[in-house]
C-alpha positions in Angstrom: -17.0 -4.2 41.3 -18.0 -4.8 37.7 -16.4 -1.5 36.6 -13.2 -2.4 38.3 -13.1 -5.8 36.7 -13.7 -4.2 33.3 -11.0 -1.7 33.9 -8.5 -4.4 34.8 -9.5 -6.6 31.8 -8.9 -3.5 29.6 -5.6 -2.7 31.1 -4.6 -6.3 30.7 -5.6 -6.6 27.0 -2.3 -5.5 25.5 -0.4 -7.9 27.7 -2.6 -10.7 26.7 -2.2 -9.8 23.0 1.5 -9.6 23.4 1.6 -13.1 25.1 -0.4 -14.6 22.3 1.7 -13.0 19.7 5.0 -14.3 21.3 3.4 -17.7 21.6 2.9 -18.0 17.9 5.4 -20.3 16.0 8.3 -18.3 14.5 7.6 -19.6 11.0 5.2 -18.3 8.4 3.9 -20.9 5.8 5.0 -20.0 2.3 2.1 -21.7 0.8 -1.5 -21.0 1.9 -4.8 -22.3 0.9 -6.5 -19.0 1.3 -5.6 -15.3 2.3 -4.7 -14.9 6.0 -7.5 -14.0 8.5 -7.1 -10.6 10.2 -6.8 -12.0 13.8 -3.9 -14.3 12.9 -2.3 -11.6 10.7 -2.3 -8.9 13.4 -0.8 -11.3 16.0 2.0 -12.2 13.5 2.6 -8.4 12.9 2.7 -7.7 16.6 5.1 -10.6 17.2 7.3 -9.4 14.4 7.3 -5.9 15.7 8.4 -7.2 19.2 11.1 -9.5 17.9 12.5 -7.2 15.2 14.4 -4.4 16.7 16.9 -2.2 15.1 17.6 -2.0 11.5 20.3 -4.7 10.7 23.8 -3.4 10.2 24.3 -5.2 6.9 21.7 -5.2 4.1 23.6 -8.2 2.4 23.0 -11.8 2.8 19.3 -11.8 3.3 16.8 -14.2 1.8 14.0 -13.5 -0.4 10.4 -13.9 1.2 7.9 -15.6 -1.1 4.4 -16.5 -0.2 1.5 -17.7 -2.4 -2.1 -18.6 -2.1 -3.2 -21.7 -3.9 -6.9 -20.9 -3.9 -8.1 -18.1 -6.3 -9.9 -15.3 -4.8 -12.8 -13.3 -6.4 -13.4 -9.7 -5.4 -15.7 -9.8 -2.4 -18.8 -7.9 -3.6 -19.4 -5.9 -0.5 -15.7 -5.0 -0.2 -15.6 -4.1 -4.0 -18.7 -1.9 -3.8 -17.2 -0.2 -0.7 -13.9 0.4 -2.6 -15.7 1.9 -5.6 -17.6 4.4 -3.3 -14.5 5.3 -1.2 -12.4 5.8 -4.4 -15.1 8.0 -6.0 -16.0 6.0 -9.1 -19.1 7.5 -10.7 -20.2 4.1 -12.0 -18.9 0.5 -11.8 -16.2 0.1 -14.5 -16.4 -2.7 -17.0 -13.0 -4.0 -16.0 -11.5 -4.4 -12.5 -9.7 -1.2 -11.6 -5.9 -1.6 -11.8 -5.7 -0.7 -8.0 -8.3 -3.0 -6.7 -6.3 -6.3 -6.5 -4.2 -4.5 -3.9 -7.3 -4.4 -1.6 -7.7 -8.2 -1.9 -3.9 -9.1 -1.7 -2.5 -6.6 0.8 -3.0 -9.0 3.7 -0.6 -11.3 2.0 2.0 -8.5 1.7 1.7 -7.8 5.4 2.1 -11.4 6.3 5.3 -11.5 4.2 6.6 -8.6 6.1 6.1 -10.6 9.4 8.1 -13.5 8.0 11.2 -14.4 10.1 13.4 -14.0 7.0 12.3 -10.4 6.6 14.7 -8.3 8.7 12.8 -5.1 9.3 10.1 -3.8 11.6 7.8 -1.9 9.3 5.6 -0.1 11.8 5.7 3.6 10.8 7.2 2.9 7.5 6.2 5.1 4.5 5.5 4.3 0.8 7.7 5.8 -1.9 6.5 4.5 -5.3 4.0 2.1 -6.8 3.9 0.4 -10.3 0.8 -1.6 -11.3 0.5 -3.5 -14.6 -2.4 -5.4 -16.1 -1.7 -7.7 -19.2 -5.3 -7.6 -20.1 -8.7 -6.4 -18.9 -9.7 -8.3 -15.7 -13.4 -8.9 -15.3 -14.7 -7.7 -11.8 -15.9 -11.2 -10.9 -12.7 -13.0 -12.1 -10.8 -15.1 -9.6 -7.1 -14.5 -9.2 -4.5 -16.4 -7.2 -2.1 -14.1 -5.4 1.6 -14.5 -4.6 4.1 -12.0 -3.0 7.8 -11.7 -3.2 10.0 -9.4 -1.2 13.3 -8.8 -3.0 16.2 -9.2 -0.6 18.4 -6.7 -2.6 17.6 -3.9 -0.1 19.1 -0.5 -0.8 19.6 2.8 1.0 18.3 5.9 -0.5 20.0 9.4 -0.5 18.8 9.9 3.2 20.2 6.6 4.3 16.7 5.1 4.8 16.1 1.6 3.6 14.1 0.9 0.3 12.1 -2.4 0.1 10.4 -3.7 -3.0 7.3 -5.9 -2.5 6.1 -7.6 -5.7 2.6 -9.0 -5.8 1.4 -11.1 -8.7 -2.2 -12.2 -9.7 -2.6 -15.2 -12.0 -5.8 -16.3 -13.8 -7.4 -19.7 -14.0 -4.9 -20.8 -16.8 -1.9 -19.9 -14.6 -1.1 -16.7 -16.5 0.2 -13.7 -14.6 -2.3 -11.1 -15.6 -1.7 -8.5 -12.9 1.5 -7.3 -11.2 2.2 -4.7 -8.6 5.6 -3.5 -7.3 5.4 -1.4 -4.1 8.5 0.4 -2.9 8.4 0.9 1.0 10.7 3.1 3.0 11.8 1.8 6.3 13.2 4.8 8.5 16.8 4.1 9.5 17.6 5.7 13.0 21.3 5.8 12.0 20.6 7.2 8.5 24.3 6.8 7.5 24.5 6.7 3.8 27.6 4.5 3.5 28.8 2.7 0.4 26.1 1.7 -2.1 23.6 4.3 -1.1 21.4 5.3 -3.9 22.1 8.9 -5.0 19.4 11.5 -5.0 17.2 11.3 -8.0 17.8 13.8 -10.8 15.3 16.7 -11.2 12.4 15.6 -13.2 11.5 17.4 -16.5 8.8 20.0 -16.4 5.3 18.3 -16.6 3.1 18.9 -19.6 0.3 21.5 -19.1 -2.3 20.0 -16.7 -6.0 20.3 -16.6 -8.2 19.8 -13.5 -10.0 16.5 -13.2 -11.6 16.7 -9.6 -11.4 18.4 -6.3 -11.4 16.0 -3.3 -12.4 16.5 0.3 -11.0 13.7 2.6 -12.5 13.4 6.1 -10.3 12.5 9.0 -11.5 8.8 9.0 -10.3 8.1 5.5 -7.4 6.1 6.7 -9.4 3.9 8.9 -12.0 3.4 6.1 -9.3 2.3 3.7 -7.7 0.1 6.3 -11.0 -1.6 6.8 -10.8 -2.8 3.2 -7.2 -3.8 3.0 -6.5 -4.9 6.5 -3.7 -2.3 6.7 -4.0 -0.8 10.2 -0.7 1.1 10.3 -0.9 3.5 13.2 0.1 6.5 11.1 -3.3 6.3 9.1 -5.6 5.8 12.1 -5.9 8.5 14.7 -4.1 11.7 15.8 -2.7 9.9 18.9 -1.4 6.9 17.0 0.1 8.9 14.2 1.9 11.2 16.8 3.8 8.1 18.0 5.6 8.1 14.7 6.2 11.9 14.3 2.9 12.9 12.5 0.7 15.5 14.1 -2.4 14.0 12.4 -3.2 10.8 10.8 -2.0 10.8 7.0 -3.8 9.4 4.0 -2.7 6.0 2.7 -0.8 6.7 -0.4 -2.4 3.6 -2.2 -5.8 5.1 -1.4 -4.7 8.4 -3.1 -3.6 6.4 -6.1 -7.0 4.5 -6.2 -8.8 7.9 -6.0 -6.6 9.3 -8.8 -7.5 6.2 -11.0 -11.2 6.9 -10.3 -10.9 10.5 -11.2 -9.1 9.6 -14.5 -11.8 7.0 -15.3 -14.7 9.5 -14.5 -13.0 11.9 -17.0 -13.0 9.2 -19.7 -9.3 8.2 -19.2 -9.7 4.6 -18.1 -7.4 2.1 -19.8 -8.5 1.2 -23.3 -5.6 -0.8 -24.6 -3.4 -3.5 -22.9 -0.9 -4.0 -21.4 -1.9 -1.1 -19.1 0.5 0.3 -16.5 0.0 2.9 -13.8 3.3 4.3 -12.2 3.1 6.6 -9.3 5.7 8.4 -7.0 4.7 9.8 -3.7 6.0 13.3 -3.0 4.8 14.2 0.4 2.3 12.9 3.1 -1.2 14.2 3.3 -2.5 15.0 6.9 -6.2 14.3 7.4 -8.7 15.9 7.0 -7.6 17.4 3.7 -8.5 19.0 0.4 -6.6 17.8 -2.8 -6.8 18.2 -6.4 -6.5 15.7 -9.3 -5.1 17.0 -12.6 -4.0 15.3 -15.8 -2.3 16.4 -19.0 -4.6 15.4 -21.9 -2.8 14.1 -25.0 0.3 13.0 -23.2 1.5 9.5 -23.8 1.6 7.9 -21.4 -1.0 10.1 -19.7 0.7 12.3 -17.1 -1.3 12.9 -14.0 -0.9 14.1 -10.4 -2.5 14.8 -7.2 -1.9 18.4 -5.8 -2.5 20.1 -2.6 -5.8 21.9 -2.3 -4.3 25.2 -3.4 -2.5 23.5 -6.2 0.9 24.8 -5.1 2.5 21.3 -4.2 2.6 17.9 -5.7 1.5 15.0 -3.5 1.6 12.3 -6.1 2.9 12.3 -9.7 2.0 9.5 -12.1 1.6 8.2 -15.5 -1.0 5.8 -16.9 -0.1 3.8 -20.1 -3.0 2.5 -22.0 -5.4 5.3 -21.1 -7.7 6.9 -23.6 
């Protein structure tokens, strides 16, 4: 009997979660005292996924989504240590890595994407580009107050999919914006019509400077789950083969922001950590990486900004290309 009851409870769990999600109020507060808890966040995301259906016909007339946290947040020591291990830093850096504030603030970005004013369902979305800037060196134990803005000027790319820019800012105790991140997310458009105003395909990039190897990586199948445990990002495409298959991937794919963090660590281990400020790390994501995987990190010493990349294990294809301004 107990087995039957347990089975019924397990079968009913998704319906209970759905009911709880739909019972949430339709509004998301724009000012929060602290970063959202994961339980509330997941329910908000589930509610948004249910209520937000197809891509809207018009990309015009939408409002910006802006959220901010009033209470500054310090890097959680356990989470920070886990990040350094997962990214592969040989030793704790003197300054907070450029990519680490994303770990602390990503829950706010996900909450913004569940806001009623945000018109898209981002389940199964993919990342296109990321740009991180630090105005000065940030101490690992320094508190930052985070805010997020989603630009309402949505655009179609050359394939007809929708590009969304999520801007996250970290301000210090004096109210100065010392860290900023702009993440470009692609929402797959089932109709994929280019139409008027679609962004043209990017011009072919110039040939990269000669590259030298930095590191070889071996990423296990649980990499996406481990990174998601730090950021709160439980996008199904990163978790398990079964959940990834729901969105057209045979195996879970590595989180692009994790690969950027890993690239930053490989650069730092090779003596290329930022030494002057402002520092900026711009990356473009070329192709997904199915897990488990072997990858290479490479860089072009002497280039300004420092050109770097993540390649497939055989070195034949680019996974990520980037440039780091302010590096040694």
